[in-house]
MISE-786870 format. One line per field, with one value per residue (C-alpha): residue number from 0; residue in three letters; x, y, z. Coordinates in Angstrom, 3 decimals, always signed. Each point is the difference from the previous one (the first is absolute). Example, Ala and Ser with C-alpha at 12.3 -4.5 7.8 and 13.67 -1.06 7.14 Angstrom:
! residues 2
resi 0,1
resn ALA,SER
xx +12.300,+1.370
yy -4.500,+3.440
zz +7.800,-0.660
//
This chain:
! residues 624
resi 0,1,2,3,4,5,6,7,8,9,10,11,12,13,14,15,16,17,18,19,20,21,22,23,24,25,26,27,28,29,30,31,32,33,34,35,36,37,38,39,40,41,42,43,44,45,46,47,48,49,50,51,52,53,54,55,56,57,58,59,60,61,62,63,64,65,66,67,68,69,70,71,72,73,74,75,76,77,78,79,80,81,82,83,84,85,86,87,88,89,90,91,92,93,94,95,96,97,98,99,100,101,102,103,104,105,106,107,108,109,110,111,112,113,114,115,116,117,118,119,120,121,122,123,124,125,126,127,128,129,130,131,132,133,134,135,136,137,138,139,140,141,142,143,144,145,146,147,148,149,150,151,152,153,154,155,156,157,158,159,160,161,162,163,164,165,166,167,168,169,170,171,172,173,174,175,176,177,178,179,180,181,182,183,184,185,186,187,188,189,190,191,192,193,194,195,196,197,198,199,200,201,202,203,204,205,206,207,208,209,210,211,212,213,214,215,216,217,218,219,220,221,222,223,224,225,226,227,228,229,230,231,232,233,234,235,236,237,238,239,240,241,242,243,244,245,246,247,248,249,250,251,252,253,254,255,256,257,258,259,260,261,262,263,264,265,266,267,268,269,270,271,272,273,274,275,276,277,278,279,280,281,282,283,284,285,286,287,288,289,290,291,292,293,294,295,296,297,298,299,300,301,302,303,304,305,306,307,308,309,310,311,312,313,314,315,316,317,318,319,320,321,322,323,324,325,326,327,328,329,330,331,332,333,334,335,336,337,338,339,340,341,342,343,344,345,346,347,348,349,350,351,352,353,354,355,356,357,358,359,360,361,362,363,364,365,366,367,368,369,370,371,372,373,374,375,376,377,378,379,380,381,382,383,384,385,386,387,388,389,390,391,392,393,394,395,396,397,398,399,400,401,402,403,404,405,406,407,408,409,410,411,412,413,414,415,416,417,418,419,420,421,422,423,424,425,426,427,428,429,430,431,432,433,434,435,436,437,438,439,440,441,442,443,444,445,446,447,448,449,450,451,452,453,454,455,456,457,458,459,460,461,462,463,464,465,466,467,468,469,470,471,472,473,474,475,476,477,478,479,480,481,482,483,484,485,486,487,488,489,490,491,492,493,494,495,496,497,498,499,500,501,502,503,504,505,506,507,508,509,510,511,512,513,514,515,516,517,518,519,520,521,522,523,524,525,526,527,528,529,530,531,532,533,534,535,536,537,538,539,540,541,542,543,544,545,546,547,548,549,550,551,552,553,554,555,556,557,558,559,560,561,562,563,564,565,566,567,568,569,570,571,572,573,574,575,576,577,578,579,580,581,582,583,584,585,586,587,588,589,590,591,592,593,594,595,596,597,598,599,600,601,602,603,604,605,606,607,608,609,610,611,612,613,614,615,616,617,618,619,620,621,622,623
resn UNK,UNK,UNK,UNK,UNK,UNK,UNK,UNK,UNK,UNK,UNK,UNK,UNK,UNK,UNK,UNK,UNK,UNK,UNK,UNK,UNK,UNK,UNK,UNK,UNK,UNK,UNK,UNK,UNK,UNK,UNK,UNK,UNK,UNK,UNK,UNK,UNK,UNK,UNK,UNK,UNK,UNK,UNK,UNK,UNK,UNK,UNK,UNK,UNK,UNK,UNK,UNK,UNK,UNK,UNK,UNK,UNK,UNK,UNK,UNK,UNK,UNK,UNK,UNK,UNK,UNK,UNK,UNK,UNK,UNK,UNK,UNK,UNK,UNK,UNK,UNK,UNK,UNK,UNK,UNK,UNK,UNK,UNK,UNK,UNK,UNK,UNK,UNK,UNK,UNK,UNK,UNK,UNK,UNK,UNK,UNK,UNK,UNK,UNK,UNK,UNK,UNK,UNK,UNK,UNK,UNK,UNK,UNK,UNK,UNK,UNK,UNK,UNK,UNK,UNK,UNK,UNK,UNK,UNK,UNK,UNK,UNK,UNK,UNK,UNK,UNK,UNK,UNK,UNK,UNK,UNK,UNK,UNK,UNK,UNK,UNK,UNK,UNK,UNK,UNK,UNK,UNK,UNK,UNK,UNK,UNK,UNK,UNK,UNK,UNK,UNK,UNK,UNK,UNK,UNK,UNK,UNK,UNK,UNK,UNK,UNK,UNK,UNK,UNK,UNK,UNK,UNK,UNK,UNK,UNK,UNK,UNK,UNK,UNK,UNK,UNK,UNK,UNK,UNK,UNK,UNK,UNK,UNK,UNK,UNK,UNK,UNK,UNK,UNK,UNK,UNK,UNK,UNK,UNK,UNK,UNK,UNK,UNK,UNK,UNK,UNK,UNK,UNK,UNK,UNK,UNK,UNK,UNK,UNK,UNK,UNK,UNK,UNK,UNK,UNK,UNK,UNK,UNK,UNK,UNK,UNK,UNK,UNK,UNK,UNK,UNK,UNK,UNK,UNK,UNK,UNK,UNK,UNK,UNK,UNK,UNK,UNK,UNK,UNK,UNK,UNK,UNK,UNK,UNK,UNK,UNK,UNK,UNK,UNK,UNK,UNK,UNK,UNK,UNK,UNK,UNK,UNK,UNK,UNK,UNK,UNK,UNK,UNK,UNK,UNK,UNK,UNK,UNK,UNK,UNK,UNK,UNK,UNK,UNK,UNK,UNK,UNK,UNK,UNK,UNK,UNK,UNK,UNK,UNK,UNK,UNK,UNK,UNK,UNK,UNK,UNK,UNK,UNK,UNK,UNK,UNK,UNK,UNK,UNK,UNK,UNK,UNK,UNK,UNK,UNK,UNK,UNK,UNK,UNK,UNK,UNK,UNK,UNK,UNK,UNK,UNK,UNK,UNK,UNK,UNK,UNK,UNK,UNK,UNK,UNK,UNK,UNK,UNK,UNK,UNK,UNK,UNK,UNK,UNK,UNK,UNK,UNK,UNK,UNK,UNK,UNK,UNK,UNK,UNK,UNK,UNK,UNK,UNK,UNK,UNK,UNK,UNK,UNK,UNK,UNK,UNK,UNK,UNK,UNK,UNK,UNK,UNK,UNK,UNK,UNK,UNK,UNK,UNK,UNK,UNK,UNK,UNK,UNK,UNK,UNK,UNK,UNK,UNK,UNK,UNK,UNK,UNK,UNK,UNK,UNK,UNK,UNK,UNK,UNK,UNK,UNK,UNK,UNK,UNK,UNK,UNK,UNK,UNK,UNK,UNK,UNK,UNK,UNK,UNK,UNK,UNK,UNK,UNK,UNK,UNK,UNK,UNK,UNK,UNK,UNK,UNK,UNK,UNK,UNK,UNK,UNK,UNK,UNK,UNK,UNK,UNK,UNK,UNK,UNK,UNK,UNK,UNK,UNK,UNK,UNK,UNK,UNK,UNK,UNK,UNK,UNK,UNK,UNK,UNK,UNK,UNK,UNK,UNK,UNK,UNK,UNK,UNK,UNK,UNK,UNK,UNK,UNK,UNK,UNK,UNK,UNK,UNK,UNK,UNK,UNK,UNK,UNK,UNK,UNK,UNK,UNK,UNK,UNK,UNK,UNK,UNK,UNK,UNK,UNK,UNK,UNK,UNK,UNK,UNK,UNK,UNK,UNK,UNK,UNK,UNK,UNK,UNK,UNK,UNK,UNK,UNK,UNK,UNK,UNK,UNK,UNK,UNK,UNK,UNK,UNK,UNK,UNK,UNK,UNK,UNK,UNK,UNK,UNK,UNK,UNK,UNK,UNK,UNK,UNK,UNK,UNK,UNK,UNK,UNK,UNK,UNK,UNK,UNK,UNK,UNK,UNK,UNK,UNK,UNK,UNK,UNK,UNK,UNK,UNK,UNK,UNK,UNK,UNK,UNK,UNK,UNK,UNK,UNK,UNK,UNK,UNK,UNK,UNK,UNK,UNK,UNK,UNK,UNK,UNK,UNK,UNK,UNK,UNK,UNK,UNK,UNK,UNK,UNK,UNK,UNK,UNK,UNK,UNK,UNK,UNK,UNK,UNK,UNK,UNK,UNK,UNK,UNK,UNK,UNK,UNK,UNK,UNK,UNK,UNK,UNK,UNK,UNK,UNK,UNK,UNK,UNK,UNK,UNK,UNK,UNK,UNK,UNK,UNK,UNK,UNK,UNK,UNK,UNK,UNK,UNK,UNK,UNK,UNK,UNK,UNK,UNK,UNK,UNK,UNK,UNK,UNK,UNK,UNK,UNK
xx +87.173,-0.123,+2.557,-0.132,+2.365,-1.420,-0.326,+2.584,-2.132,+0.261,-1.245,-3.011,-1.410,+0.354,-2.311,-2.248,-0.210,-0.299,-2.323,-1.975,-0.222,-0.808,-2.509,-2.091,+0.062,-1.048,-2.402,-1.736,+0.148,-1.360,-2.820,-1.524,+0.618,-0.384,-1.901,-2.111,-1.493,-0.269,-1.779,-1.933,-0.484,-1.195,-2.168,-1.672,-0.575,-1.422,-2.094,-2.178,-0.062,-3.783,-1.109,-3.037,-0.065,-2.279,-0.556,+2.121,-0.089,+3.256,+0.200,+3.494,+2.834,+4.102,+3.497,+2.267,+3.839,+2.588,+3.835,+2.804,+3.246,+1.813,-2.665,-2.275,-3.370,-2.549,-4.107,-2.783,-3.408,-2.869,-3.523,-3.206,-2.646,-3.941,-1.504,-3.296,-0.889,-3.421,-1.765,+3.804,+1.979,+3.835,+2.790,+3.779,+3.521,+1.753,+1.162,+1.787,+1.286,+1.814,-1.703,+2.399,+0.406,+3.385,+1.958,+2.602,+1.050,-0.291,-1.811,-2.798,-2.602,-0.943,+0.166,-2.651,-2.051,-0.196,-1.180,-2.571,-1.380,-0.116,-1.548,-2.471,-0.746,-0.451,-2.394,-1.966,+0.555,+0.038,+2.964,+0.175,+0.819,+0.797,-1.765,+0.717,-3.683,+0.798,+1.051,-1.204,+2.031,+2.708,+0.076,+3.173,-0.013,+2.449,+0.712,+2.498,+3.648,+2.596,+2.472,+2.674,-0.248,+0.612,+2.845,+1.456,-0.362,+0.977,+4.296,-0.885,-1.858,+2.376,+3.504,+0.244,-1.622,+2.280,+3.163,-1.564,-0.246,+3.452,+1.730,-2.166,+1.787,+3.224,-0.823,-1.183,+3.192,+2.756,-2.289,+0.201,+3.302,+1.498,-1.773,+0.806,-2.760,-1.614,+1.877,-2.708,+1.481,+0.801,+2.327,+2.083,+0.193,+1.789,+1.526,-1.726,-0.720,-2.559,+1.147,-3.004,+0.257,+1.987,-2.649,-2.908,+1.299,+0.878,-3.596,-1.180,+1.670,-0.978,-3.790,+0.599,+1.713,-2.859,-2.767,+1.889,+0.935,-4.184,-1.523,+1.448,-0.283,-3.046,-2.467,+1.879,+0.042,-3.768,-0.963,+1.643,-1.647,-3.535,+0.584,+0.820,+3.062,+3.118,+0.426,+3.761,-0.258,-2.509,+2.617,+2.731,-1.423,-0.787,+3.737,-0.404,-2.430,+1.703,+3.236,-2.852,-0.642,+3.154,+0.795,-3.122,+1.507,+3.370,-1.112,-1.773,+2.915,+1.506,-3.091,+0.462,+3.638,-1.027,-2.586,+2.891,+2.349,-2.055,+1.414,+3.132,+2.741,+3.401,+2.336,+3.736,+2.895,+0.926,-2.573,+1.485,+2.643,+3.324,+2.784,+2.760,-2.198,-1.434,-3.896,-2.421,-3.217,-3.532,-2.532,-3.356,-1.551,-4.537,-1.111,-1.583,+2.902,+1.778,-3.202,+1.331,+3.661,+2.568,+1.509,+3.572,+1.962,-1.294,+2.157,+0.437,+2.294,+0.756,+0.426,+1.063,-2.017,+1.227,-3.351,-0.215,-2.914,+1.544,-3.015,-3.782,+0.214,+2.840,+2.512,+1.879,+2.761,+1.777,+3.101,+0.991,-1.357,+0.678,-2.395,-0.242,-1.831,-2.142,-2.014,-3.510,-0.083,-3.890,-1.570,-3.073,-2.260,+0.360,+2.343,+3.636,+3.295,+2.924,+3.025,+2.617,+3.425,+1.752,+3.025,-0.583,+3.071,+2.038,-0.549,-4.041,-1.580,-2.744,-3.876,-1.676,+3.340,+1.353,+2.902,+1.252,-2.818,-2.741,-1.734,+0.938,-2.540,+0.888,-2.582,-0.373,-1.400,-1.671,+0.886,-2.346,+1.188,-0.148,+2.703,-2.597,-0.810,-3.372,+0.247,+1.974,+1.030,+2.081,+2.796,+0.725,+4.092,+2.002,+2.784,+3.844,+1.294,+2.574,-1.084,+1.820,+1.092,-0.355,-3.326,+0.154,-3.030,-0.341,-1.659,+2.432,+1.443,+1.713,-2.815,+2.606,+3.019,+0.386,+1.909,+1.561,-0.454,+2.159,+1.142,-2.635,+1.066,-2.902,-0.687,-2.638,-1.230,-3.082,-1.043,-0.844,-1.082,-3.205,-3.293,-0.741,+2.404,-0.145,+1.996,-0.138,+1.885,-0.008,+2.607,+0.993,+0.346,-0.702,-1.705,-2.044,-3.437,-1.178,-3.326,-1.983,-2.198,+0.249,-0.729,-3.306,-0.977,+0.245,-2.747,-2.173,+0.040,-0.797,-3.022,-1.791,+0.459,-0.086,-3.871,-0.436,+0.539,-1.991,-3.411,+0.349,+1.298,-3.286,-2.376,+0.391,+2.363,-0.197,-4.432,+0.362,+2.422,-0.225,+2.250,+2.468,+0.254,+0.296,+3.425,+1.448,-1.404,+2.688,-1.092,-0.052,+3.671,+0.176,-1.377,+2.354,+2.954,-0.766,-1.001,+3.226,+2.044,-1.980,+0.692,+3.733,+0.194,-1.439,+1.734,+3.646,+2.778,+3.643,+2.279,+4.106,+1.245,+4.125,+0.315,+2.999,+1.290,-1.581,-2.513,-3.460,-2.469,-3.901,-2.352,-3.334,-4.005,-2.569,+0.206,+3.887,+3.615,+3.270,+3.156,+3.617,+3.193,+3.365,+3.063,+1.409,+2.335,-3.037,-0.101,+3.451,-1.400,-3.431,-0.889,-2.970,-1.697,-2.790,-3.313,-2.770,-1.563,-3.415,-2.802,-0.918,-3.023,-0.330,+1.953,+3.438,+2.362,+2.072,+3.041,+0.053,+3.964,+0.785,+2.623,+2.102,+1.899,+2.946,+2.107,+3.718,+1.142,-3.245,-0.999,-3.813,-1.828,-3.017,-2.305,-0.959,-2.216,-3.107,+0.514,-0.459,-0.350,+3.307,+3.522,+0.718,-2.457,+1.618,+2.913,-0.823,-1.671,+3.157,+2.211,-2.496,+0.168,+3.868,-0.262,-1.952,+2.411,+2.675,-2.185,-0.701,+3.344,+1.257,-2.238,+0.450,+0.417,+2.611,-1.648,-3.760,-0.014,-3.016,-0.872,-2.340,-3.329,+0.773,-1.253,-3.361,-2.547,-3.750,-3.740,-1.659,-3.250,-1.493,-1.039,-2.264,-1.776,-0.204,-1.387,-2.164,-1.863,+0.249,-2.443,-1.970,-0.398,-0.752,-2.678,-1.778,-1.102,-3.893,-0.620,+2.579
yy +145.327,+3.293,+2.714,+3.554,+2.379,+2.942,+3.436,+2.725,+2.957,+2.732,-2.468,-1.195,+3.568,+1.045,-3.014,+0.555,+3.579,-0.383,-3.356,+2.524,+3.082,-2.690,-2.685,+3.615,+2.054,-2.970,-1.407,+2.975,+1.015,-3.826,-0.112,+3.691,-0.023,-3.164,-2.849,+2.032,+1.899,-3.627,-1.264,+2.826,-0.377,-3.629,+0.497,+2.634,-1.761,-3.358,+2.155,+1.671,-3.272,+0.109,+3.227,+0.980,+2.396,+3.518,+3.043,+2.695,+3.897,+1.605,+3.105,+1.154,-0.925,+1.381,-1.758,+1.716,+0.188,+0.180,+1.091,-0.927,+1.899,-2.003,+0.535,-3.366,+0.012,-1.921,-0.134,-1.101,+0.274,+1.686,-0.419,+0.950,-2.478,-0.967,-3.255,-1.552,-2.818,-1.297,+3.960,+1.260,+2.364,-0.138,+1.600,-1.144,+0.935,-3.735,-1.050,-3.195,-2.489,+2.905,+1.858,+2.604,+1.061,+0.494,+1.479,-2.044,+0.239,-4.077,-0.620,+2.020,-1.254,+3.892,+1.488,-2.399,-0.096,+4.344,-0.273,-2.387,+1.696,+3.270,-1.257,-1.738,+3.576,+1.479,-1.752,-0.824,-4.184,-1.921,-2.249,-3.038,+0.413,-3.612,+0.933,-2.185,-1.394,-0.096,+3.468,+1.582,+3.549,-2.516,+0.549,-0.186,+0.739,-2.660,-3.598,-1.500,-0.174,+2.064,-1.923,+2.323,+1.150,-3.487,-0.164,+3.159,-0.921,-3.951,+0.918,+2.472,-3.074,-2.720,+1.723,+2.289,-2.638,-2.944,+2.909,+0.719,-3.169,-1.123,+3.080,-0.715,-3.675,+1.493,+2.313,-2.588,-2.128,+2.058,+0.679,-3.504,-0.864,-2.997,-3.104,-3.668,-2.050,-2.604,-3.627,-3.533,-1.869,-3.276,+2.463,+1.435,-2.945,-1.893,+3.580,+1.200,+3.643,+0.703,+1.663,+1.444,+3.370,+2.162,-1.552,+1.183,+3.271,+0.855,-1.160,+2.277,+2.915,-0.717,-0.291,+3.684,+1.776,-1.475,+0.896,+3.132,+0.283,-1.728,+2.443,+2.983,-1.137,-1.864,+2.409,+2.837,-1.498,-1.341,+3.481,+1.611,-2.724,+1.101,+3.572,+1.439,-0.008,-0.065,-3.809,+0.240,+0.999,-3.130,-2.230,+0.870,-0.598,-3.098,-0.611,+0.148,-2.228,-2.632,+0.952,-0.572,-3.166,-0.989,+1.052,-2.699,-2.657,+0.385,+0.356,-2.954,-1.836,+0.868,-1.448,-3.211,-0.096,+0.943,-2.546,-2.645,+1.011,-0.242,-3.299,+0.722,-0.685,+0.265,-1.421,+1.138,-2.161,+1.514,+2.049,+2.885,+0.826,+1.387,+1.813,-2.158,-3.153,-2.134,+0.076,-3.300,+1.151,-2.449,+1.630,-1.845,+0.419,-1.051,-1.324,+2.679,+2.431,-2.630,-0.216,+0.797,+0.266,-2.414,-2.209,+1.988,+1.270,+2.506,+3.215,+1.042,+3.404,+0.978,+3.729,+3.377,+3.504,+2.864,+2.432,+3.845,+0.905,+3.192,+1.733,-0.821,-3.050,-2.741,-0.351,-3.392,-0.999,-3.621,-0.034,-4.271,-3.341,-3.705,-2.065,-3.776,-2.088,-2.406,-3.046,-0.487,-3.168,-1.362,-1.224,-2.148,+2.628,+1.764,+2.479,+0.150,+1.047,+2.232,-0.032,+2.346,+1.042,+3.206,+1.070,+3.848,+2.814,+0.044,+4.046,-0.723,+2.902,-1.165,+0.373,+2.968,+1.756,+3.392,+0.332,+3.115,+1.528,-3.164,-2.212,-3.269,-2.957,-3.738,-2.099,-2.500,-0.926,-2.374,+1.392,-0.005,-1.500,+3.107,+1.322,+2.358,-1.034,-2.262,-0.820,+2.213,-0.315,+1.804,-2.032,+0.969,-0.003,+0.371,+2.247,-0.234,+0.482,+2.323,+2.002,+1.384,+2.789,+0.901,-0.436,-2.074,+2.000,+3.809,+1.819,+1.002,+3.453,+0.029,+1.512,+2.539,-3.177,-0.804,-3.662,-0.902,-3.150,-2.803,+1.512,-0.936,-3.694,-1.690,-1.808,+1.289,-2.103,-1.304,-1.738,+3.989,+1.228,+2.474,-0.863,+3.244,+0.103,-1.846,+0.234,+1.254,-0.448,+1.514,+0.146,+3.390,-0.110,-3.019,+1.663,-0.416,+1.039,+0.771,-1.055,+3.387,-1.457,+2.676,+2.833,-2.272,-0.062,+3.528,+0.084,-2.228,+2.272,+2.847,-1.363,+0.283,+3.731,+0.604,-2.018,+2.432,+3.432,-1.940,-0.601,+3.150,+2.068,-2.045,+0.748,+3.163,+2.339,-0.617,+0.521,+3.030,+1.557,+0.867,-1.386,+2.786,-0.150,-3.591,+0.445,+2.347,-1.685,-1.185,-3.039,-0.892,+0.902,-2.033,-2.961,+0.641,-0.562,-2.856,-1.556,+1.031,-1.537,-3.553,-0.153,+0.742,-2.386,-2.942,+0.549,+0.108,-2.133,+0.248,-1.005,-0.707,-0.921,-0.924,+1.567,-0.364,+3.378,+0.200,-0.334,+1.901,-0.245,+0.986,+0.856,+0.249,+0.011,+1.345,+3.618,+0.330,-1.256,+0.341,-1.692,+0.891,-1.785,-1.475,-0.638,-3.803,+0.856,+0.366,-3.073,-0.654,+1.990,-1.264,+0.219,-1.058,+2.676,-0.841,+1.599,-0.392,-2.995,-1.079,-1.875,-3.502,-2.040,-1.482,+3.595,-1.145,+2.250,+0.042,+2.090,+0.915,+1.187,+1.345,+0.465,+3.155,+0.425,+2.344,+1.605,+0.151,+3.191,+1.146,+0.138,+0.095,-3.148,-0.896,-2.670,-2.688,-2.447,+0.370,-1.587,-3.521,-2.551,-0.355,+0.483,-3.103,+0.401,+3.710,-1.878,-2.052,+2.221,+2.417,-3.405,-1.119,+3.376,+0.490,-4.407,+2.060,+2.530,-2.726,-1.981,+2.867,+0.821,-2.572,+0.619,+3.341,+0.396,+2.633,+2.797,-0.422,+0.642,+1.539,+3.384,+0.373,+1.584,+3.184,+0.537,+2.074,+0.846,+0.668,-0.379,-3.123,-0.742,-0.494,+2.813,+0.213,-2.737,+2.217,+2.143,-2.101,-0.985,+2.907,+1.562,-3.481,+1.223,+3.861,-1.245,-3.023,+1.510,+0.560,+3.682,+0.334
zz -80.766,-2.088,+1.823,-1.178,+0.849,+2.377,-1.282,+1.348,+2.152,-2.773,-2.253,+2.372,+1.214,-3.580,-1.287,+2.517,-0.760,-3.944,+0.524,+2.418,-2.825,-2.492,+1.560,+1.227,-3.332,-1.863,+1.873,+0.768,-4.153,-1.049,+2.912,-0.100,-4.346,-0.538,+2.633,+1.094,-2.636,-2.108,+3.085,-0.338,-3.627,+0.361,+3.576,-2.284,-3.131,+2.591,+1.479,-2.720,-1.848,+1.892,-0.679,-2.330,-2.586,-0.415,-2.628,+1.567,-1.604,-0.144,+1.785,-0.604,-1.391,+0.029,-1.160,+3.311,-1.585,+2.561,-1.071,+2.936,-0.144,-2.882,-2.562,+0.107,+0.101,+1.405,-0.301,+2.002,-1.317,+2.712,-0.735,+2.533,-1.671,+1.252,-0.043,+1.709,+2.384,+0.514,+1.148,+1.103,-2.142,+0.865,-1.118,-0.703,-0.998,-0.574,-3.262,+0.191,+2.814,+1.434,+2.281,+1.138,-4.436,+0.439,-3.320,-2.209,-3.328,-0.395,-3.825,-0.845,+2.488,+0.941,-3.106,-1.091,+2.661,+0.023,-3.462,+0.075,+3.328,-1.950,-2.744,+1.945,+1.789,-2.927,-1.772,+3.383,-0.831,+3.480,+0.704,+2.174,+3.392,+2.787,+3.032,+3.325,+0.831,+3.372,+0.017,-2.916,+0.655,-1.320,-3.494,-2.537,-4.342,-0.550,+1.549,-1.637,+0.419,-1.695,-1.238,-0.780,+3.433,+1.542,-2.162,+1.080,+3.545,-0.123,-0.053,+3.056,+1.518,-1.229,-0.110,+2.410,+2.686,-1.626,+1.384,+2.713,+1.465,-1.039,+1.955,+3.257,-0.281,-0.627,+2.907,+2.330,-1.135,+0.719,+3.398,+1.095,-1.244,-1.790,+1.087,-1.382,-1.693,+1.529,-1.300,+0.967,+2.829,-2.454,-1.694,+2.584,+1.557,-3.365,-0.313,-3.770,-0.615,-2.589,-3.170,-1.607,+2.341,-3.330,-2.276,+1.897,+0.310,-3.460,-1.079,+2.804,-1.461,-2.978,+0.464,+1.634,-3.228,-2.256,+1.691,+0.374,-3.789,-1.010,+2.199,-1.482,-3.186,-0.739,+1.544,-2.348,-2.904,+0.702,+0.996,-3.067,-2.861,+1.376,-1.092,-2.919,-0.863,-2.401,-0.682,-0.298,+3.609,+0.724,-1.956,+2.309,+3.312,-1.298,+0.741,+3.051,+0.603,-1.934,+2.086,+3.183,-1.124,-0.274,+3.880,+1.200,-2.920,+2.796,+2.971,-1.264,-0.450,+2.638,+1.963,-1.187,+0.706,+3.553,-0.211,-1.341,+3.027,+2.787,+1.333,-1.102,+3.003,+0.830,+2.161,+0.952,+1.474,+2.282,+1.290,+0.541,-3.232,+1.100,-1.797,-1.920,+0.657,-1.905,-0.625,-1.331,-1.260,-0.164,-2.207,+0.384,-3.665,+0.372,-3.025,-1.141,+0.014,-2.306,-2.814,-3.466,+1.009,-2.365,+1.739,+0.262,+3.123,+1.423,+1.240,+3.374,+0.735,+3.530,-0.305,+1.689,-0.736,+1.653,+0.346,+0.410,+2.260,+0.747,-1.481,+0.270,-2.671,-0.236,-2.800,-0.466,-1.973,-0.597,+1.331,+0.192,-0.936,-0.038,-1.695,-0.134,-2.316,+1.643,-1.646,+1.478,+1.377,+0.195,+3.317,-0.495,+1.443,-2.922,+0.814,-0.548,+2.009,-0.999,+1.531,-0.551,+2.214,+0.481,+1.891,+1.183,-0.405,+2.779,+0.086,+0.064,+1.731,+2.141,-1.141,+0.944,+0.942,-1.702,-2.167,-1.500,+0.972,-1.616,+1.532,-0.865,-1.803,-0.286,-2.026,-1.128,-3.727,-1.898,-3.676,-3.742,-2.682,-1.735,+3.042,+2.027,+3.603,+0.502,+3.885,+2.469,+4.083,+2.442,+1.741,+3.068,-0.324,+2.567,-0.680,+1.017,+3.602,-1.740,-2.815,-3.048,+1.060,-3.924,-1.172,-4.206,-0.962,+1.500,-2.639,-2.913,+0.654,-3.583,-2.067,-2.175,+0.070,-3.259,-0.219,-3.542,-2.172,+1.144,+2.765,+2.650,+0.878,-1.015,-3.323,-1.660,-2.490,-2.093,+3.330,+1.486,-3.593,+1.273,-1.058,-1.296,-2.883,-3.498,-2.646,-3.764,-2.875,-3.504,-2.945,+1.401,+3.737,+3.051,+2.816,+3.067,+0.432,+4.052,+1.001,+1.465,+2.624,+2.553,-2.785,-0.757,+3.636,+0.293,-3.187,+1.799,+3.460,-1.883,-1.616,+3.037,+0.551,-3.668,+0.203,+2.670,-2.319,-2.985,+2.098,+1.822,-3.448,-1.410,+2.499,+1.646,-2.016,-3.842,+0.018,+0.978,-2.264,-3.488,-2.690,+0.045,+3.623,+0.169,-2.041,+2.712,+3.537,+2.425,+0.949,-3.817,-0.072,+3.242,-1.375,-3.308,+2.583,+1.487,-3.263,-1.608,+2.717,-0.220,-3.575,+0.681,+2.658,-1.534,-3.006,+0.869,-1.113,+0.960,-2.268,-0.384,-3.601,-0.418,-3.730,-1.640,+1.170,+3.393,+2.183,-0.593,+3.430,-0.980,+2.373,-2.467,+0.708,-2.340,+1.144,+0.351,-1.368,+1.480,-1.408,+1.021,-1.546,+1.632,-1.469,+0.312,+2.620,+2.207,+0.683,+1.101,+3.208,+1.117,+3.558,+2.033,+2.263,+2.515,-2.055,+3.019,+1.893,-0.108,+1.470,-1.517,-0.153,+3.630,+1.620,-0.791,-0.857,-2.917,-1.168,-3.622,-1.353,-3.596,-2.127,-0.324,-3.013,-0.403,-2.751,+0.175,-0.136,+2.038,+3.871,-1.411,+1.135,-1.718,+1.335,-3.475,+1.612,+2.414,+3.464,-0.627,+3.171,+2.087,-0.275,-2.102,-1.933,-1.197,-0.176,-2.598,-2.134,+0.027,-0.727,-2.990,-1.244,-0.178,-2.267,-2.382,-0.659,-0.242,-2.104,-2.280,+0.037,-1.926,-3.158,-1.317,-3.715,-1.225,-0.855,+0.709,+3.531,+1.034,+1.656,+3.104,+0.059,+1.790,+3.115,+0.879,+2.214,-2.333,+0.491,-2.133,-1.923,+3.568,+0.166,-2.869,+1.919,+2.919,-1.837,-1.584,+3.527,+1.176,-2.777,+0.664,+3.311,-0.141,-3.092,+1.479,+3.088,+0.074,-1.058,-1.959
//
């Protein structure tokens, strides 16, 4: 049976209040702005399908304009027309399926009907009205569904309602408190526990996020494609549709994984693991969990996580793990059994205990071939009766302390080489180039506000301005700033080069180039420094260390690398740079030393591309 640590009362009360506000706000928005209008639209469309057509004479027609405090205009077509059913004459003011005739600015439906009604009134031409045969006083002019308005309401109906229901689920879960998961009697008698819970939760969260993303991006993209607008905006919105499709595919993969492990069972001996004692783990994999696997040993990992749950969310970091390879033992029914043995550390804290302000989680994990976690399960480890006075895994407080290279007491080598560092070599230098994954993610995140601003610019601001005003309007410069940040972050590169005359550090993008140089003696005064910590995939916390260099006669420190994963990784990078210098020092030819490029900080050619994109944006908007 999976156990979960109870929430503290402050966290529980905060969760209740937070989830209650979201459940009420998003639930009400989803119902009144999304679900209820959609129901009314479909109900009215179903009702008028049997209404009869009669000629109608337009008496009055006008287009009401309303401007809110932010300057946005909404429209509503108003009409009064007369029609005859039998010997009785009637008048009506209803145009579409919306009986109340609300104003909006979605598409040009109101403007089109206003032009059509004015033309009919001025020419005296009759229009077709649709009349309820059972109540002839009820009539309308347009019995069709306004699909752009339907697409406009879909995000409220899907996304707001989903967020409200999820918040309500969290509210009742916090109100009820933690509860054990029901285990079949046969499994309980055999001491087995089901392991598929973590995968089901992951699949559920992915489906929720995919619904949120697709519920916003799909209707907005479809709405914009149904209207006249700049082609480059339409193409850009398709990127969000592709991301949504990718999320659906990812959620489908996790759902398939949850199905494969629905009957994966776990047995522990002893049933209650204790600190400092051996633990035998038996994992029973069903036949469908083995399909497509190579006949090779699988890796089981017993991991200790520290969870920071002091805020509204949770952040966890992997602090300790034990790994064992286990060869699957085939069974007659097509399933297989894995057996692994661990010895828990003597100072292992209890599962759910609090150490250094963080919650302790012990988990048994089935690892993927690529190194990720395929399946995990909480293990109720019992802590030592005499816990250690000092916590080995307390959060680090040495953010500003430097550790000299080669004097940390740890062996840093190629086995610790960070994945984000790659080597480059030419006749003039040896060096390292660091992947800028974090910078690329920043660029990807900026795409969403850029898309929103671009959509508002193309639909609301630009069409009302002259060409000269468009160049000076503040929304355009907001778009320009976000576009420049995207180009800079998406193309940034970081290189450290060892030349014959010293060290050169280059940080360049399409928009900017920054370079500084250091003499050879700086390579003899390298150190590492904790730069930042970040959550990796799965919520684990990873520390990132940078290499710091100092000149022999200067107290000024210069950071020469970005943060790399782990202190051992930063040590390995620093030792590689020192080795590269000593390697090149033996190849000098007298009188042929090559000097380094001077340091600089200057713009690059990417600003021309930025200017071209901004010109395309201004000239490509309709009405230009």
